[in-house]
C-alpha positions in Angstrom: 42.3 3.2 -38.4 41.5 -0.5 -39.1 41.0 -0.9 -35.5 38.8 2.1 -35.5 36.9 0.9 -38.2 36.6 -2.6 -36.7 35.2 -0.8 -33.6 32.4 0.9 -35.1 31.6 -2.4 -37.1 31.7 -4.6 -33.9 29.7 -1.7 -31.5 26.9 -1.6 -34.9 27.1 -5.6 -34.9 27.0 -5.5 -30.3 23.6 -2.9 -31.1 22.3 -4.7 -33.8 22.1 -7.8 -31.2 21.0 -6.1 -28.8 18.4 -5.2 -30.8 17.1 -8.0 -32.3 17.2 -10.7 -28.5 13.9 -12.0 -27.7 12.2 -12.5 -24.4 9.1 -14.5 -23.2 8.6 -14.7 -19.9 6.3 -17.8 -18.4 3.5 -17.3 -15.5 2.2 -20.1 -13.3 -0.6 -19.7 -11.4 0.3 -22.0 -8.6 -2.3 -23.3 -6.5 -4.6 -21.0 -6.8 -7.1 -19.4 -9.4 -5.9 -16.5 -10.4 -8.3 -13.3 -11.4 -6.9 -9.5 -11.8 -4.4 -11.0 -10.1 -1.3 -7.9 -9.6 2.1 -9.7 -10.3 5.8 -8.2 -9.8 8.8 -9.3 -11.1 12.5 -8.4 -12.1 13.7 -8.1 -15.5 16.8 -9.0 -16.9 18.9 -5.9 -18.1 18.2 -6.3 -21.7 14.5 -6.9 -21.4 13.8 -3.0 -19.5 13.1 -1.6 -22.6 9.8 -3.7 -23.1 6.0 -2.0 -22.5 3.6 -4.4 -23.6 3.7 -8.4 -23.4 1.6 -10.9 -25.9 0.7 -14.2 -25.4 -0.2 -17.4 -28.2 -3.6 -15.8 -29.2 -2.0 -12.3 -30.2 -3.8 -11.0 -27.1 -1.8 -8.1 -25.6 -1.1 -7.5 -22.0 0.4 -3.8 -20.3 3.9 -4.3 -18.9 5.2 -1.8 -16.8 8.9 -1.8 -15.2 10.3 1.4 -12.9 14.7 2.2 -13.2 15.0 -0.3 -11.0 14.2 -3.3 -13.3 10.9 -4.3 -11.3 8.2 -4.9 -14.1 4.3 -5.5 -12.8 1.3 -6.5 -15.0 -2.3 -7.8 -14.1 -3.4 -11.4 -14.9 -6.8 -11.0 -16.2 -7.8 -14.8 -15.5 -5.4 -18.2 -15.5 -6.8 -21.5 -13.9 -5.3 -23.1 -10.8 -2.2 -24.9 -11.9 -1.8 -23.7 -15.2 0.3 -22.0 -16.7 0.7 -19.4 -19.6 3.5 -17.3 -22.1 4.1 -14.6 -23.0 6.4 -12.6 -25.5 7.7 -9.1 -24.0 7.2 -6.4 -27.5 7.9 -2.9 -28.0 6.4 -0.1 -26.5 4.7 0.8 -29.0 1.5 -1.5 -28.2 1.2 -0.3 -25.0 -1.7 1.2 -23.7 -1.8 4.7 -21.8 -1.5 6.0 -18.7 -4.6 4.9 -17.3 -4.2 5.4 -13.3 -2.1 8.4 -12.9 -1.1 10.3 -9.9 -0.8 14.2 -10.4 0.8 15.9 -8.1 -1.7 19.4 -6.3 -0.3 22.0 -3.7 0.4 19.7 -0.8 -1.7 16.4 -2.1 -1.1 13.9 -4.2 -4.2 12.5 -6.4 -4.7 9.5 -8.3 -7.1 7.9 -10.5 -8.0 5.6 -12.6 -9.2 6.5 -15.8 -10.0 10.3 -15.1 -12.1 8.9 -11.5 -10.7 9.7 -8.2 -9.5 6.9 -6.6 -7.0 8.5 -3.8 -5.3 11.3 -1.9 -2.0 11.4 -0.3 -1.4 14.3 2.1 2.3 14.8 2.1 3.0 18.3 3.3 0.0 19.3 6.6 -2.6 21.0 5.1 -5.0 23.3 6.7 -7.1 22.4 9.9 -10.5 21.6 8.6 -12.4 23.4 11.9 -11.5 26.5 13.4 -11.5 24.5 17.0 -8.8 22.1 16.3 -5.5 23.1 17.8 -2.1 23.5 15.5 -0.6 20.4 17.3 -2.6 18.2 15.9 -1.5 19.5 12.7 -0.2 16.4 10.2 0.9 15.0 6.8 2.5 11.9 5.7 -1.6 10.2 5.1 -3.8 8.5 2.9 -7.1 10.6 2.7 -9.8 10.4 1.3 -10.1 7.0 -0.3 -13.4 6.4 -3.1 -14.5 3.5 -4.3 -15.0 3.1 -8.0 -18.8 4.4 -7.7 -17.4 8.1 -6.0 -18.2 6.6 -2.2 -15.8 8.1 0.5 -14.8 5.0 2.9 -12.2 7.2 5.3 -12.2 10.3 7.7 -9.4 12.9 8.6 -9.9 14.9 12.0 -13.1 13.8 13.3 -14.2 15.3 16.3 -14.6 12.2 18.9 -10.5 11.8 17.5 -8.8 14.7 16.1 -5.7 12.8 15.7 -7.3 9.8 12.9 -6.3 10.0 9.3 -7.9 7.6 6.8 -4.8 5.4 6.5 -1.7 6.6 8.4 1.1 4.9 11.1 2.3 6.1 14.3 3.1 3.7 17.4 1.6 5.0 20.7 3.0 3.7 24.2 6.5 3.7 22.8 10.6 3.8 24.9 13.3 6.0 23.8 16.5 7.0 25.6 15.2 6.2 28.5 11.9 8.3 27.3 8.2 7.9 27.0 7.4 9.9 23.4 3.8 8.8 22.2 3.9 9.8 18.1 -0.3 8.5 18.2 -2.1 10.6 20.7 -0.7 14.0 19.0 -2.5 16.4 21.0 -0.3 14.9 23.9 2.9 17.0 22.7 5.1 14.0 23.2 5.6 13.0 19.5 4.6 13.6 16.2 5.1 11.9 12.6 6.1 14.2 10.2 6.7 14.5 6.5 9.6 15.0 5.2 10.1 14.5 1.1 7.8 12.7 -1.6 11.0 10.8 -3.4 8.9 9.4 -6.5 5.7 9.7 -8.1 4.7 7.6 -11.3 1.6 6.9 -13.6 1.0 4.3 -15.7 -1.2 1.6 -17.9 -1.2 -0.8 -14.8 -0.3 1.5 -11.9 0.3 4.9 -10.5 1.7 5.4 -6.5 5.2 7.3 -4.9 7.4 7.0 -3.1 7.8 9.2 0.7 9.5 10.1 3.8 8.2 9.9 7.3 10.0 10.5 10.2 9.2 10.6 13.8 10.0 13.0 16.1 10.1 12.6 20.1 9.5 15.7 21.8 10.1 14.8 25.3 13.5 15.1 25.1 14.9 18.8 26.3 15.5 19.2 21.9 13.3 17.8 19.8 14.9 13.8 19.2 14.3 12.4 15.5 13.8 8.8 16.8 13.0 6.8 13.7 12.9 7.3 9.7 10.2 5.9 7.2 9.6 5.1 3.8 6.1 4.5 2.1 6.3 3.1 -1.1 2.3 2.9 -1.6 1.0 1.8 -5.7 -2.4 1.6 -7.0 -3.4 -0.8 -9.6 -5.3 -0.9 -12.3 -9.0 -2.5 -12.6 -11.4 -3.1 -15.2 -15.4 -1.5 -14.9 -16.5 -4.8 -14.4 -15.5 -5.7 -10.6 -16.9 -4.0 -8.0 -13.3 -2.5 -6.3 -9.9 -1.9 -6.7 -6.5 -2.5 -5.0 -3.8 -0.9 -3.5 -0.5 -1.7 -1.5 1.1 0.0 0.9 5.0 -1.0 2.2 6.1 1.0 5.4 9.7 0.6 5.9 11.1 2.2 9.1 14.6 2.6 10.8 15.9 3.9 13.0 17.6 7.5 13.3 20.1 7.4 15.5 22.1 4.3 17.4 19.2 3.6 19.9 16.0 1.5 19.8 13.0 2.1 19.8 10.7 -0.3 22.0 7.5 -1.2 21.8 6.2 -1.9 25.7 3.0 -3.9 25.2 -0.1 -2.3 24.3 -3.1 -2.7 22.4 -3.4 -0.4 19.4 -0.3 1.6 17.5 1.1 0.6 14.0 -0.6 1.7 10.9 -4.3 2.8 11.1 -7.8 3.4 9.4 -10.1 5.8 9.8 -13.9 5.1 8.5 -16.3 7.6 7.0 -17.9 9.6 10.0 -21.2 8.3 9.0 -20.0 5.0 10.0 -19.7 6.0 13.7 -22.1 3.6 16.5 -22.8 0.1 17.4 -24.3 -0.5 14.8 -23.1 1.6 12.0 -20.0 -0.4 10.9 -19.4 -3.7 9.5 -16.9 -6.0 10.3 -15.8 -9.3 9.0 -12.0 -10.7 9.4 -11.0 -13.6 7.9 -11.5 -16.2 10.9 -15.5 -15.6 10.4 -15.9 -13.0 12.7 -18.6 -10.1 12.8 -18.3 -9.6 16.3 -16.2 -6.6 16.9 -15.8 -7.3 20.9 -14.7 -11.0 19.9 -12.8 -9.9 17.1 -10.6 -7.3 19.1 -7.1 -8.7 20.1 -7.7 -11.7 17.6 -5.2 -12.1 14.9 -6.0 -12.7 11.2 -5.3 -13.0 7.9 -7.7 -9.6 7.0 -10.7 -7.7 8.6 -13.3 -5.5 6.6 -14.8 -2.9 7.3 -18.0 -1.2 5.5 -20.8 0.7 6.2 -23.9 2.9 4.2 -22.7 5.8 2.7 -25.0 7.9 1.2 -27.8 5.3 2.1 -25.6 2.8 -0.3 -22.8 0.0 1.0 -19.6 0.7 0.8 -16.3 -0.5 2.5 -12.6 -1.8 2.5 -10.7 -4.2 3.5 -7.1 -4.7 4.9 -4.6 -7.3 3.9 -1.3 -8.5 6.2 0.8 -9.8 4.2 2.4 -12.8 5.7 6.0 -11.6 5.5 5.4 -9.1 8.6 6.5 -9.7 12.0 4.7 -11.6 14.0 1.8 -12.4 11.6 -1.1 -12.9 11.3 -1.1 -9.5 13.8 -3.3 -9.6 16.5 -5.9 -6.9 15.2 -7.6 -4.1 17.0 -11.7 -3.7 16.6 -13.0 -0.5 18.0 -15.8 -1.2 20.1 -17.9 2.2 18.9 -15.7 3.4 16.2 -15.0 3.1 12.4 -11.5 1.9 13.7 -9.3 -0.6 13.3 -5.1 -1.8 13.3 -3.0 -4.4 12.7 -1.0 -4.3 16.4 1.8 -7.0 16.8 2.6 -5.9 20.0 -0.6 -7.1 21.4 1.4 -10.0 21.8 4.2 -8.7 23.4 7.1 -6.7 23.9 9.1 -6.1 20.5 12.1 -3.0 19.4 12.7 -1.5 16.6 16.8 -2.0 16.6 19.9 -0.2 15.2 20.7 -2.0 11.2 17.1 -3.9 11.0 15.6 -2.3 8.6 11.0 -3.2 10.2 9.2 -3.7 7.0 5.2 -4.0 7.1 3.5 -4.9 4.2 -0.9 -4.4 3.4 -3.1 -4.3 0.1 -6.2 -2.8 1.1 -9.4 -3.7 -1.3 -11.8 -1.0 -1.4 -15.5 -2.0 -3.0 -18.8 -1.0 -3.4 -22.0 -3.2 -1.4 -21.4 -5.7 0.9 -17.9 -7.7 1.2 -17.3 -10.9 -0.2 -14.8 -13.3 2.0 -14.4 -15.8 -0.5 -13.2 -13.3 -2.9 -11.4 -11.5 -0.1 -9.6 -14.7 0.8 -8.5 -14.9 -2.7 -7.0 -11.8 -3.4 -5.2 -12.6 0.0 -3.5 -15.8 -1.4 -3.1 -13.8 -4.1 -0.9 -11.2 -1.6 0.8 -13.9 0.3 1.2 -16.7 -2.6 2.0 -15.1 -6.3 2.1 -16.2 -9.4 5.7 -17.2 -10.3 7.4 -16.0 -12.7 9.8 -17.1 -14.9 12.0 -15.0 -17.6 14.0 -16.7 -20.5 
């Protein structure tokens, strides 16, 4: 009986101790000025119930963490070389879910304060025109994507390239088990990318997003064969009304579905692709700007770049999107494909020579997208790329 009482008292003391445990985090800006910068870090197990942070002046910053303890917040402003310290505070101080993900039939829709930002086409949707063959039907891509003012920057099933879909992923020229499937040009019937499952979705004060699975099916075999499994993680970040842009991240992890590698011979395009608004078709309708300052799409094609921006007129006003490549990506900064007459772009590491995705070696690619109203600001895009490539350092005490 005494032992039971002792254990009960001990348990109560431990619970009280855990409840009183305090945590602080220190954020160091490093070599760059920070403004509206997404930050991600790992919380220790005892700190995962907190949902906000308080600085020395009492200002509250929302904190959002997932089931694995990966936490995120957005730094409003922090000068180069400076640091700021926060105390973790109770969930009651947190803001509501400002960024929301909502499942509606075959789509997942993400909005910011009830303003639509993007949609993920999960299961294949209905074809937009009667003259499109069923073989082109697919899911597992992002469209539409809107600026904060409501301008659409993507296209879907464009008449001159029916297999283009907003933001999507496919490999073109491949070798698998002695065959040559093409997962990009779906109309040839040599391969396709299928949506498998939407494994997780979330909303929050800092970001909303989802985890989804796709598979790359080789149709050149006697029976269809799954050559590659892919996982997407997409995070859409909260943005203040003061900025003319918003940000989302796409991380793709691809793994062999068999004991055989997917070989990717040298080729001019394939991988992550972007298709711009139909209004941007034509040599003089899309403006390209690369991280190296190149505006000539022919000169920028096959060049390497940290980022590339596409913009054009939408309903009489300028809008655009920049695709930023992470420095840890294979062959970064990656070669780029800038289409000569259409609003199409992709990072294509296979331009620099043959490569492969081998069994037991996940192929991870990360990209950040900056969706903006107005013309691109190269100074802003360079700052945002530095935020992505060289994020602030976070220390938990």
